[in-house]
N, C-alpha and C positions, 0 to 999 in steps of 0.2 A: 531585461528580466523585471517583470512587474512584482510589486509587493501587494499582498492581499490580506485583508482582515480575516481571521479565522472565526467564522460565524458571528455571533453577537459580541464576542470578546474584544478586548483591545489589542490582542496579540496579532502581530503582523508577520507573515511568512512569505517566502518566495513562491511564485506560482508553480515552479518545478521543485519537487522534493526529491532528494537523492536517496534512492533505495540501496541497501547495503547487503542484501542476502547472499550476494556472490562472494563477499569477502571471506577469506580463510578456507575456501574450497575451490571455487572456479578461478579465483585469482589470489596470489600470495600477498603478503603485506606491502611489499614495494609497489606492486601494481595497484593495490587498494589505495595507497597514499596518492599515487598519480591520478587516480580517478577522482578522489576528493579534491585534490588540488585543481584539477581542470574544472570541476563543477563550481568551486569557489571563485575561480577566475572569471567565470561567466555569470556571476551574481547569485548563485544558488547558496543560500545559507540555512536551509531547512533540510535536516538529515533524519531519516527514519531507519530504525533498526529493531531488533527484538532479541530477547534473551535466548531464544531457541536457535538463532541463526549461527552458522550458515545452513543453507539448504544443499542437499537433502538433510533434514533435521535428524539428529541422533543425540543420545545422552552423552556420548563420548566427545562430541564436538560442540555442544551447546555452550554459548558464551564467548566463543572465539572471535566472532564478528564484533561484539561489543568491545572486546579487548583491543582490537585493531583501531576501532573508531576512537576509543579513549586515548590511545597513544598519539593518534594524529591530532586530536583536539587539545592536547596539553599545551598550555600557554596561550590559547586563543578561544577558550570555551565560550566567553561572553559574546563572541561575534556570531554565534550560531543558535538556532532553535533546534533542540534535540528531542526526538521522540523515540520511545522504545516501548516494548510490550511484555506482558506476562500471560501465562495460562498453560502453555504447552509443557510437555514432560521434559524436564531438564536434569533429572537425577533418577536413581534407582528406587527411591522410596515411594510409598503410597501417597505421601503428601508433597511430592516434588512436582506436582502439576495441579491445575484447577484454579478456581477463584475463591477458595476459602480464605478466611482472615489470615490463617497461619501461612499459607503459601504466598499470598500477595505481599505481606510485610517482609518476608524473607527474600522473595524475588526482587523486590525493589532495592533492598540493601545490597544484594549481590550485583544488580545492574549498576548501582552507584559506584561500587568498588571497581568493577571492570571498566566502566566509562571514565573513571578517575575524576568524578565530579560530585558536588554535594547537592545537586538538584537536577531534576529532569523536567524539561519544559512541558512535554505532553506524554502522559502515561496512559497506556491503553490495554485493557484485556484483549488478547489476541483473537478470542472467540468466546461465545457464551459457555457457561458451565451449568448444565441442567441439574446437576447434583447439589449445587450450592444455592441457598436462597439469595435472591438479588439484594435483599436488605443487608445480609452479611457482607456481600461484596462491596456495596456502596459505602457502608460504614467504614470498612477497612481503607478504601480509596480516599474517603474524606479525611481520615486520620493522617494519611500521607500528605495531603494538601495542608492540613492544619500544622503539621510538623515542619513544613517548608521543604520537604523532600521532593514534592511534585508541585508544579505550577497550575497545570490544566489537566483535565481528564478527557479521554475519548474512548472509543471502542472500535474494534475491527470485526468484521464478519458477523455482526448482530443483525437478525431480521428486524424489520421496523417495529413489530409488536414488542420485542424485548427492549429495544431502545425506549419506546414509549413507557413501558413498565418501569424501567430504571429512572426515567425522568419524573414519573409520578412518585416514586419512593423518595427521590432527592427533594422534591418540592414538599412532600408531606412531613419529612423529618428534618428539613433544613440542612441538607447535606450538599456538598459540592456535586455538580451534575456533569453529565457528558456534554461537552461543548464541541465535539468533533466525532465524526465516524470515518472509518477507513474501509470502504467496500470495494469489491472487484467491479470494474466498470470499463467497458470499451465498446467499439463498434459491433462486436460479435456477442456481447453480453450486456443486456440493458434491463435486467429484471428489477433493479432497484428503482426504476422510474415509476413503478406502479404505486409503491407505498413509502419506501424509505426516503427518496428525494423530496416528495411533498411534505413529509413530516419534518425533515431538516429545514426546508425553507420556512415552514410555519413556525418552528421553534428556534430559529436562529442558530442552527447547528452547522458547523463547517463540514465540508466533505473533501476528503483526501483520497483520490481514486488510485487504486493499485491495479496493475495489469493493463495499463492503457494500450499496450502493444500486444495484448493477448499472448504473453510469454515469448514474443518474437514472431508469432504467426502473422502479425500485421506489418512486418517489415518488408514483405514481398520475397523473403529468402526462399520460401518453400513453394515449389511449383508442382510437386506430386505428393502423393501420400505413401510413397515408398518409405522404408524404415528411415527414421530421422538420422541425421549425421552422427557418427560415432563420437565426434568431439563433444565437449561438455556444453550442451545447450539445455535450456529449460525443459526440452522434450526428451532428453536422453539421460538425465542423472537420477538414478535410483527411483525411489517411490515418488519423488517430485515429478519425474518424467512421466510416470504412469498417470498421475493426476492431471498433468497438462495435456497429455494425449487424449484423455477422456473428455476434457473440456473443449478442445479445439481441433483435434486431429480427425476431421470428418469432411466428407466430400462437399457437403453443402457450404460449410465455412470456406473451404478452399475455393470453390467457384465464386463465392461472394467477394473474396479478396481479389481474385483474378479479374473479375468484372470491374471492380473499382480501380485496379491498376490500369486497365485498358483505358478507362475514362480519364484518369489523371495524367497519363503519360504525355499526351499532346499539349497539356496545359503546363507542363514543366514542373509538376509537383510530385513529391514522393509520397507514397502511401504511409510511410513511417511518420513523416512530419504532419501529414493531414490527420492521421489517427490521434495523435497527441493534441493537435490544435482543436479537433472536434470535441475531445473531452473537456478541454479548458473553456470552450465556448458554451458549455451547457449551463443553464441557470442554476445558481447556488453553488457552483463548483469553486473550491478553494485552491487546491493544488493537484497536480498529477505526479505520481511517484514514478521516477525513471531510474533504472539501474543499468549497470554495464559490467562486463568482465574484462574490458580493455578500455583505456582512456579515450582512444580515438572513436569508440562507439558513441560517445557522448556528443560528438560534433553535430551529427544530424539531429539527435534528439533535442538538444538544447536550442537549436535553430528553429524548432517548431513554434516557439513563442512569438516569432515574427511572421507566422503564416496566417493569413486571413482567408476565410472561406466564404464564397458568395452563395447565393440561394441555391443555384443549380448544384454546386458541390455539396452543400449540406443535404440536399435531397438524395444525391447519389450515396452519400454516407449512410443515410437512413435506410436505403434499400438493402444494404448489407445485412441489416438486422431483420427488417420486416419480411424479407424473402426467405429467411431460414424456417425450416419445418418446425412446428411446435409439437412437443410430445403430448400424446393423448393422456388425459387424466384417467387414473384407474377407476374402474367401476366398483361401486360399493355394494 
């Protein structure tokens, strides 16, 4: 397991980051502990969670994942780099979501309590909030850094122009800035290559990619587009399942995956490991977030760090994206 600097900062993280959105719904606490134990045994010391987890998100279950992570980390907190997020609705009130000063400060304190720690290594807005001025958001986040509750700032699901706007505000007002982004990125979704990745490389911003396996679509498990399995997979759990089917449950994506599988099989390489290795090989990439609902699922995922791709394999990986149909822009 390699250690990688997060962007321009001095913070070093493992190239695989353990995602925890399955904890407390798809897997119970005992299984969650086993997953974290296995990841740690293989050199993973970077853990990502969020106050709204587990998925599918709901006000009733929000925070349960952080509680499990906090109980596991007790007594060994300093060995790990811990990331969490705020923004999504975590309570019934009008101010129980968003990136207002009020919500950010409360959300951070709530996460610290659930995680049983007095600091968060990387704190990230989970998505942008169009109703709150970016100046208000960045000042609140800067206060958390000044107070020692947060070490570094990042953001997730921000388009490039919003990241650039936030960087400008931080520079103009002398505030802590975003040093990391967490976007969706995989062989079947590469939109961030147009603007976000060039911005990050130019500004020294780390990139932690989530969904490197497209919610499991790039494991090779699915061979048809019949109804997804009834067991708890990313494609079948509540509103999250609807979202993932909209993203990937399409014939063109399925054919791209099958073509890549046929190419890799005689080479003795699994599409799962190649998909993660491809993400890690991209310029400017810091880490890939990998999750599991059973500890044995990590065996193949973690082995991807030892997979090297030659030029022909990289070209075939690129075909999976380049051959997908592009939606027509609406006429104005």
